[in-house]
C-alpha positions in Angstrom: 64.4 -0.3 -53.7 67.2 -2.1 -53.9 67.5 -3.6 -50.0 64.9 -4.2 -50.8 65.3 -6.8 -53.3 68.3 -8.4 -52.2 66.0 -9.3 -48.7 63.0 -11.1 -51.1 65.5 -13.0 -53.1 67.2 -13.9 -50.2 64.1 -15.1 -48.4 62.8 -16.8 -52.3 66.6 -18.5 -52.9 66.5 -19.8 -48.8 64.8 -22.2 -49.9 66.7 -23.9 -53.1 70.7 -25.1 -52.5 72.4 -22.2 -51.3 75.8 -22.6 -53.5 74.0 -22.4 -57.1 70.5 -20.9 -56.8 70.4 -18.1 -59.1 68.5 -15.4 -56.7 71.3 -15.9 -54.1 73.5 -14.6 -57.4 71.7 -11.8 -57.8 70.9 -10.4 -54.7 74.7 -10.6 -53.8 75.0 -8.4 -56.9 72.6 -6.2 -56.1 73.7 -5.8 -52.7 77.7 -5.0 -53.9 75.7 -2.5 -56.5 74.2 -0.4 -53.5 77.4 -0.2 -51.7 79.1 0.9 -55.1 76.3 3.8 -54.3 77.2 4.5 -51.0 81.3 4.2 -51.6 79.8 7.4 -54.7 78.7 10.0 -52.4 81.3 9.3 -49.4 83.9 10.4 -51.9 82.1 13.6 -53.0 83.6 14.3 -49.7 86.7 12.2 -49.1 90.2 13.7 -48.8 91.6 11.8 -51.1 88.3 12.2 -53.9 91.1 10.1 -56.9 91.4 7.5 -54.1 88.0 6.9 -53.5 86.9 7.6 -56.4 89.1 4.6 -57.8 87.8 2.4 -55.0 84.1 3.7 -56.0 84.7 2.4 -59.2 86.4 -0.3 -59.3 83.2 -1.7 -56.3 81.1 -0.5 -59.6 82.7 -2.6 -61.8 83.1 -6.1 -59.3 79.4 -5.1 -59.2 77.9 -5.3 -62.8 80.2 -8.5 -63.1 78.3 -9.6 -60.7 74.9 -8.8 -61.7 75.5 -9.9 -65.6 76.9 -13.1 -63.9 73.3 -13.6 -61.5 71.0 -12.9 -65.4 73.1 -15.6 -67.1 72.6 -17.8 -64.3 68.2 -17.0 -63.8 68.3 -17.2 -67.8 70.2 -20.5 -67.9 67.5 -21.8 -64.8 64.9 -20.1 -66.9 65.6 -22.8 -69.7 66.0 -25.8 -67.8 62.7 -25.3 -66.2 60.7 -24.4 -69.3 62.6 -27.4 -71.0 61.6 -29.9 -68.5 58.2 -28.6 -68.8 58.1 -28.7 -72.1 59.2 -32.1 -72.7 55.9 -33.5 -69.7 53.6 -31.6 -71.5 52.1 -34.2 -72.6 52.3 -36.7 -69.8 51.7 -33.9 -67.4 48.1 -33.0 -69.4 47.1 -36.3 -68.8 47.7 -36.9 -65.2 46.3 -33.1 -64.5 43.3 -34.0 -66.9 42.5 -37.4 -64.6 43.1 -35.4 -61.6 40.7 -33.3 -62.5 37.9 -35.6 -63.3 38.9 -37.2 -60.5 37.9 -34.3 -58.2 34.4 -33.8 -60.3 32.6 -37.2 -59.6 30.8 -37.2 -56.2 31.4 -39.5 -53.9 28.9 -42.6 -54.0 29.4 -42.5 -58.2 33.5 -43.3 -57.4 32.2 -46.3 -55.2 30.3 -47.9 -58.1 31.7 -50.5 -60.7 30.8 -52.5 -63.3 32.1 -55.9 -62.0 30.3 -55.1 -58.7 31.8 -54.9 -55.2 34.8 -56.5 -56.3 35.9 -54.3 -58.8 35.1 -51.3 -57.0 37.9 -52.2 -54.2 40.6 -52.9 -56.3 39.5 -49.3 -58.6 40.1 -47.9 -55.0 42.9 -49.5 -53.8 44.4 -48.6 -57.3 43.5 -45.4 -56.9 44.7 -45.0 -52.8 48.2 -46.1 -54.6 48.3 -43.4 -58.4 46.5 -40.5 -55.8 50.0 -40.1 -53.5 52.5 -39.9 -56.4 50.0 -37.5 -58.4 49.5 -35.4 -56.1 53.6 -35.0 -55.6 54.1 -34.6 -59.2 51.0 -31.5 -59.5 53.2 -30.5 -56.6 56.4 -30.3 -58.2 54.5 -29.0 -61.3 53.6 -25.8 -58.9 56.9 -25.1 -57.4 58.4 -25.1 -61.0 55.6 -22.6 -61.9 56.7 -20.6 -59.2 59.9 -20.4 -59.5 59.7 -19.3 -63.1 57.3 -16.1 -61.9 60.1 -15.6 -59.4 63.0 -15.7 -61.7 61.2 -13.3 -64.2 60.8 -10.9 -60.9 64.0 -11.3 -60.1 65.7 -10.3 -63.7 63.5 -7.5 -64.1 65.2 -5.7 -60.7 68.8 -7.0 -61.5 67.7 -5.6 -65.4 66.8 -2.1 -63.4 70.4 -2.4 -60.9 71.9 -2.9 -64.1 70.7 0.3 -65.9 71.1 1.9 -62.5 74.8 0.9 -62.3 76.1 1.3 -65.8 75.1 5.4 -65.2 76.8 5.5 -61.9 79.7 3.8 -63.5 79.7 6.2 -66.0 79.3 9.3 -63.9 82.1 8.4 -61.2 85.0 7.8 -64.2 83.7 11.5 -65.5 84.2 12.8 -62.1 87.6 10.2 -61.6 89.1 12.3 -64.7 88.5 16.0 -63.8 89.4 14.8 -60.4 92.8 13.8 -61.7 92.8 17.3 -64.3 92.1 19.3 -60.5 94.7 17.3 -58.4 97.5 19.4 -56.5 99.1 17.1 -54.9 100.6 15.6 -58.2 102.8 12.2 -57.6 106.4 12.6 -57.4 108.8 12.2 -60.6 111.7 10.8 -61.0 114.8 11.6 -62.0 117.4 10.8 -64.6 117.8 12.0 -68.5 115.0 12.7 -69.7 117.0 13.7 -73.0 118.3 10.6 -74.1 115.7 8.5 -72.5 113.3 9.9 -75.1 115.5 9.9 -78.3 115.4 6.3 -76.8 111.4 5.7 -76.8 111.5 7.8 -80.4 113.4 4.4 -81.9 111.7 2.6 -80.5 108.5 1.0 -82.8 107.1 -2.3 -81.4 107.0 -3.5 -77.4 109.8 -6.0 -77.8 111.9 -2.3 -78.7 110.8 -0.4 -76.4 111.2 -2.7 -73.6 114.9 -3.0 -74.6 115.4 0.4 -74.9 114.6 1.0 -71.0 116.5 -2.2 -70.3 119.5 -0.3 -71.0 118.3 2.7 -69.9 119.7 3.5 -66.3 116.4 2.8 -63.8 113.9 5.3 -62.7 115.1 5.9 -58.5 112.2 4.5 -56.0 111.4 4.8 -52.7 111.5 2.1 -50.3 109.0 -0.8 -50.8 108.4 -3.9 -50.4 110.2 -6.1 -53.4 107.7 -7.4 -55.8 109.2 -10.8 -55.6 107.4 -11.5 -52.4 104.0 -10.8 -54.5 104.4 -12.9 -56.8 101.0 -15.2 -58.0 99.1 -12.6 -55.4 99.6 -9.7 -57.7 95.9 -7.7 -58.9 94.7 -7.8 -61.9 94.8 -4.1 -63.5 91.7 -4.9 -64.8 88.5 -6.9 -64.0 87.7 -9.0 -67.2 87.9 -12.9 -68.2 91.4 -14.5 -69.8 91.0 -14.8 -73.7 94.6 -15.6 -74.7 97.3 -17.2 -72.7 100.9 -16.7 -72.9 102.7 -18.1 -76.1 99.6 -18.6 -77.6 99.6 -17.0 -81.5 97.5 -14.3 -81.3 94.4 -13.3 -84.0 96.9 -12.1 -86.1 98.8 -15.2 -86.4 101.9 -13.7 -84.1 102.5 -15.3 -80.8 103.2 -12.5 -78.1 105.1 -13.1 -74.8 102.4 -11.7 -72.3 98.3 -12.5 -71.8 95.3 -10.6 -73.2 92.0 -10.0 -71.1 88.4 -9.1 -72.6 87.0 -6.8 -70.6 84.3 -3.9 -70.9 84.4 0.3 -72.9 85.5 1.8 -70.0 86.7 -0.5 -67.3 89.4 1.2 -64.9 93.0 0.1 -65.3 94.9 0.3 -61.8 99.0 -0.3 -61.1 98.9 -3.6 -59.6 101.9 -2.5 -57.8 104.1 0.9 -56.6 106.7 1.6 -59.4 107.5 4.6 -62.2 105.9 5.1 -65.2 108.9 4.9 -67.5 106.5 5.6 -70.2 103.1 6.5 -71.4 102.0 7.3 -74.6 101.1 5.8 -78.1 102.7 2.6 -80.3 101.5 2.1 -83.0 99.9 -1.0 -83.3 99.2 -1.3 -79.8 97.7 1.7 -79.0 98.2 3.6 -75.6 101.0 1.5 -73.4 101.9 2.3 -70.0 105.2 0.5 -68.9 105.4 0.5 -65.1 108.9 -0.1 -63.1 108.6 -1.8 -59.8 112.2 -2.0 -59.5 115.3 -1.8 -62.1 114.5 -5.9 -62.7 111.2 -6.1 -63.5 108.8 -4.1 -66.1 105.3 -4.4 -66.3 104.1 -3.8 -70.0 100.1 -2.7 -70.4 99.2 -2.2 -74.1 95.2 -1.7 -76.0 93.8 0.9 -73.5 91.6 4.4 -73.4 92.8 7.8 -71.7 95.9 7.5 -69.8 95.7 9.2 -66.3 99.3 9.1 -66.2 102.8 10.0 -67.6 106.0 9.1 -68.1 108.2 9.6 -65.1 105.8 9.4 -62.4 106.1 6.9 -59.1 102.5 5.4 -58.4 101.3 3.5 -55.7 99.7 0.2 -56.2 96.4 0.8 -57.1 96.5 3.9 -58.7 94.2 4.8 -61.3 96.3 4.2 -64.7 94.0 4.8 -67.9 90.5 3.5 -68.5 89.8 1.0 -71.7 88.8 2.8 -75.1 84.8 3.3 -75.4 85.1 1.7 -79.5 86.3 -0.7 -81.5 90.2 -1.6 -80.1 92.6 0.1 -82.4 95.3 -2.4 -83.1 94.2 -5.4 -85.4 97.1 -6.9 -83.3 94.6 -7.4 -80.1 91.5 -7.9 -82.1 90.2 -11.5 -81.2 87.5 -13.3 -81.9 84.4 -14.1 -80.6 85.0 -12.1 -77.8 81.5 -11.9 -76.2 82.2 -15.7 -75.5 84.0 -14.9 -72.9 81.0 -12.6 -70.9 78.9 -10.3 -72.1 80.4 -7.1 -73.3 83.9 -7.6 -73.2 84.0 -5.9 -75.9 87.9 -4.6 -75.1 91.3 -6.1 -75.1 94.3 -5.0 -72.4 97.7 -6.8 -73.6 98.9 -7.9 -70.1 103.3 -8.7 -70.3 105.7 -8.8 -68.0 109.6 -8.9 -67.9 112.1 -10.2 -65.8 115.7 -8.7 -66.2 114.7 -8.1 -70.1 113.0 -11.3 -70.9 109.5 -11.9 -71.4 107.8 -13.9 -68.1 104.5 -15.5 -68.0 101.8 -13.4 -66.1 100.0 -15.9 -65.0 102.9 -16.2 -62.4 102.2 -13.3 -60.9 99.0 -12.2 -61.2 95.5 -13.6 -60.2 94.2 -14.4 -63.3 91.0 -15.9 -62.3 89.1 -15.0 -59.3 89.0 -16.3 -55.9 86.5 -19.0 -55.1 83.9 -18.1 -52.6 
């Protein structure tokens, strides 16, 4: 069904601009969701089921973003077509009425004119001049009406795809949670002084205090890996979403935060942007669930505002590993709630806070992450 819809949308879209036609966006989104469904089937027999399900969820979430964008574009195009037709309604009705009247008249009568042959010749010349333009306008109206019907068809299929994909993503998230609970090849844990570190963490009441405590604590040993400095500006986003507040901007609570706030969807998957040690994973007052990922001794990535966590303190995780799911309800942190979240995109009702610290000092995450999607 989805593959057939893709073909239909591409065929219809081929008559318009490939850059702006919303049916092409819908076809691309549908193909992405089909690929995600196939990935879900393959994940059942995958050797590393956690990794396979992680990729499946990311594929579903990217497909959901695309299909929502398609629906937005389809809606915008439909509104533009309706507005254009309504604005020209009276004039077009007159033109169509005139064309129908001419069509109904027998040919001999059209040749008669009250002023005689000269008047008839003049009328014939006028009609011959007007007829092509009138036909062109009627053809344009017909094309717009056909496009409207096509848009309605594509919208219905896109909404059906969206519903199916939401169910698939929910199933994949539940499977991932179970796969993580069942796994026996647990990530390696780092050595250190857990008692001393626990005392530091218990004394911390804010992200700043927590980050400072970890900066003073001995770093966890890390396997040999490429330095994160080499990936500056190219780190993948931990979650699919859109930037609501940039570095250093006052948030809804009137506090200037040294990080960025990302609007995302309920139960969206949060993944590790780089290999590193989980120095802390747990609840912090006013921030909900917090993860501190240490790529090396001088860098720290802070993620706050999540729901279910998949990791614990002192684990070593690889880049792309699942860390958590966003909450399914309202944000627990009043400090991270942003007004009019829906303005950033449909159903982006959750917010993830991201902070990057270098040698204990906060820096702009925009210098490290790809905060905007790549241009196609």
